[in-house]
C-alpha positions in Angstrom: 1.1 43.9 18.8 -1.7 46.1 17.6 -0.8 49.1 19.8 0.2 52.4 18.4 3.8 53.2 19.3 5.3 56.7 19.5 8.8 58.1 19.9 9.6 61.5 21.3 13.2 61.9 20.2 14.9 59.3 18.1 18.7 59.3 18.3 20.9 56.2 18.1 19.1 54.3 20.9 15.7 55.3 19.6 16.6 54.0 16.2 17.8 50.8 17.7 14.4 50.3 19.4 12.6 51.4 16.2 14.6 49.0 14.0 14.1 46.1 16.4 10.4 46.6 16.5 10.1 46.5 12.7 12.7 43.8 12.1 11.0 41.5 14.6 7.6 42.1 13.1 6.2 43.2 16.5 4.9 46.4 14.9 4.3 47.7 11.4 5.6 51.0 10.2 2.0 52.4 10.0 1.6 51.8 13.7 4.6 54.0 14.6 4.7 57.8 15.1 8.0 59.7 15.5 8.8 63.3 16.5 12.1 65.0 16.7 12.7 68.8 16.9 14.5 68.7 13.5 12.0 68.2 10.7 14.8 66.9 8.4 15.4 64.0 10.8 11.8 63.1 10.8 11.8 63.1 7.0 14.8 60.8 6.9 13.2 58.4 9.4 10.0 58.4 7.3 12.0 57.6 4.2 14.2 54.9 5.8 11.5 53.1 7.8 8.2 54.2 6.3 6.9 55.3 9.7 4.5 58.2 10.4 6.1 61.6 11.1 4.6 63.7 13.8 4.6 67.5 13.9 4.9 67.8 17.7 5.6 65.8 20.8 2.0 66.5 21.8 0.8 64.7 18.7 2.8 61.6 19.6 1.4 61.7 23.2 -2.2 62.0 21.9 -1.8 59.3 19.3 0.3 56.5 20.8 -0.6 53.8 23.3 3.1 53.2 24.2 5.3 56.3 24.1 9.1 56.1 24.2 10.8 59.1 25.7 14.1 59.0 23.9 15.3 62.6 24.4 18.6 63.5 26.2 18.4 62.8 30.0 19.0 66.4 30.9 15.8 67.6 29.1 13.6 64.5 29.7 11.7 65.9 32.7 11.0 69.3 31.1 9.9 67.7 27.8 7.5 65.3 29.6 6.2 68.0 31.9 5.4 70.2 29.0 3.2 67.6 27.3 1.9 65.7 30.4 -1.7 66.8 29.8 -1.6 65.4 26.2 -1.3 61.8 27.1 -4.3 59.4 27.1 -5.3 58.0 30.4 -4.1 54.5 29.7 -0.9 55.5 27.9 2.3 53.7 28.9 5.4 56.0 29.0 8.7 54.2 28.6 11.8 56.3 29.4 15.3 55.4 28.2 16.9 58.3 30.0 19.9 57.3 32.2 19.7 58.7 35.8 16.1 59.8 35.6 14.1 58.0 38.4 10.6 56.8 38.4 9.7 59.4 41.0 11.1 62.2 38.8 9.2 60.8 35.8 6.0 60.6 37.8 6.4 64.2 39.1 6.7 65.3 35.5 3.8 63.1 34.1 1.5 62.7 37.1 1.5 60.1 39.8 -1.5 58.3 38.1 0.6 57.5 35.0 1.9 54.0 33.9 5.7 54.4 33.6 8.5 52.0 32.8 12.1 53.1 33.3 14.6 51.3 31.1 18.4 51.3 30.7 19.6 49.8 27.4 23.3 49.7 26.6 25.2 50.6 23.4 25.4 47.0 22.0 21.7 47.5 21.3 22.9 49.3 18.2 24.1 46.0 16.8 21.1 43.9 18.0 23.1 42.6 21.1 21.8 44.9 23.8 21.2 44.3 27.5 18.3 46.3 29.0 16.9 46.6 32.5 13.2 47.1 32.8 11.9 48.9 35.9 8.1 49.4 36.0 6.2 51.6 38.5 3.3 50.1 40.5 0.7 51.1 37.9 2.3 49.3 35.0 0.4 46.0 34.4 1.8 42.6 33.7 0.8 43.0 30.0 2.6 46.4 29.9 5.8 44.8 31.3 5.6 41.8 28.9 5.1 44.2 25.9 8.1 46.2 26.8 10.3 43.2 27.5 9.3 41.8 24.1 10.3 45.1 22.4 13.7 45.2 24.1 14.3 41.5 23.5 13.8 42.2 19.8 17.4 43.5 19.7 19.1 41.8 22.6 18.2 40.6 26.1 16.1 42.3 28.8 15.3 41.6 32.4 13.0 43.2 35.0 15.1 44.9 37.7 14.0 46.7 40.9 15.0 50.4 40.9 17.2 50.0 43.9 19.5 47.8 41.8 19.8 50.4 39.0 23.4 51.4 40.1 24.7 47.8 39.7 22.9 47.7 36.3 25.0 50.8 35.3 28.2 49.1 36.5 27.6 45.7 35.0 25.8 46.7 31.8 25.4 50.4 31.0 29.0 51.3 31.4 30.5 47.8 31.0 31.0 48.0 27.2 33.8 50.5 27.8 35.7 48.1 30.0 35.3 45.3 27.4 36.5 47.6 24.6 39.6 48.4 26.7 40.2 44.7 27.3 39.9 44.0 23.5 42.2 46.9 22.7 44.8 45.6 25.2 44.7 42.1 23.9 45.0 43.3 20.3 48.0 45.5 21.3 49.7 42.4 22.7 49.0 40.5 19.5 50.5 43.4 17.5 53.5 43.2 19.8 53.7 39.6 18.8 53.7 40.5 15.1 50.1 40.2 14.1 48.6 43.0 11.8 46.4 45.3 13.8 43.2 44.8 11.9 43.5 41.0 12.3 44.4 41.4 16.0 41.2 43.3 16.6 39.2 40.7 14.8 40.7 37.8 16.8 40.4 39.6 20.1 36.8 40.7 19.6 35.7 37.3 18.3 37.3 35.6 21.3 35.4 37.9 23.7 32.1 37.4 21.8 32.5 33.7 21.7 33.4 33.4 25.4 30.4 35.5 26.4 28.2 33.2 24.2 29.6 30.2 26.0 28.6 31.7 29.4 25.1 32.4 28.2 24.4 29.2 26.3 26.2 26.5 28.4 24.9 27.6 31.8 28.3 26.7 33.2 30.1 28.8 35.8 32.7 31.2 34.2 35.3 29.6 36.5 34.5 26.2 35.1 34.8 27.5 31.5 38.1 29.1 32.4 39.4 25.8 33.8 38.5 24.0 30.5 41.0 26.2 28.7 43.8 25.9 31.2 45.9 22.8 30.5 48.5 21.7 33.2 51.7 23.7 32.9 50.3 25.3 29.7 50.2 28.7 28.1 46.8 29.7 29.4 47.5 29.1 33.0 50.6 31.1 32.7 48.6 34.1 31.4 46.1 33.5 34.2 48.8 33.5 36.8 50.1 36.9 35.6 46.6 38.4 35.5 46.0 37.2 39.1 49.4 38.6 40.2 48.5 42.0 38.7 45.1 42.0 40.5 42.8 41.9 37.4 39.8 40.8 39.4 40.3 43.4 42.1 40.8 46.2 39.5 37.6 45.3 37.8 35.7 45.1 41.1 37.1 48.4 42.3 36.4 50.1 39.0 32.8 48.9 39.1 32.4 50.1 42.7 33.6 53.5 41.6 31.1 53.5 38.7 28.2 52.5 40.9 29.1 55.2 43.5 29.3 57.8 40.8 25.9 56.6 39.4 24.4 57.0 42.8 25.9 60.4 43.3 24.6 61.7 40.0 21.1 60.3 40.7 20.9 62.5 43.8 21.7 65.6 41.7 
């Protein structure tokens, strides 16, 4: 990619995107400009990655072809409104702010602006993210492909219509928290059985990661993969029986419904 890429704000998720871009070879350090309100942070990023430090958000907007808005969601609209006139006509603005809609972004930037709303999740920090990509009507196929490639450099990414953003929050954005709880609970049980805690976390986490990899790589239905582990009258089916008895599936579905409802409520302010 020969485009100039800018970051306005560069916290943990911004750094995940920046690191993915450089590690994948999609962009060189000299093609990237970064601005944060703290000059020390810019200096640290320059030293760590060799990128160009910018003196202002306006400088990033004027320089870059693709601009990542990576500031906190509660100040995203104000920051973009303040610099809206600095963007080039063909600039593509990519927001990673949870809960900020395409319409809100367009109101801040102008309704003639190419905008893509994204929602990465925290496993992006370890190159295993899942990101939804939601373009507005003005974003071109090339714009969408470029952004997909960037987010796929540190995980997976899919184009998702904006009306599905609340299910994305439930199944991806918030989901790592449920998985961490599951890993913690499994590790607690292993500790109860006598296993040292550090080892219990490793066994539980690896089992979850490996199981997810099987779903992604085999193409088999999760139920079919579950059946492969359940021998007749064996240990696994006994555990499955208890989980069904305690309503594990219903609890997960109800929790995600509550998560999606809360996401919808927050998006309406």
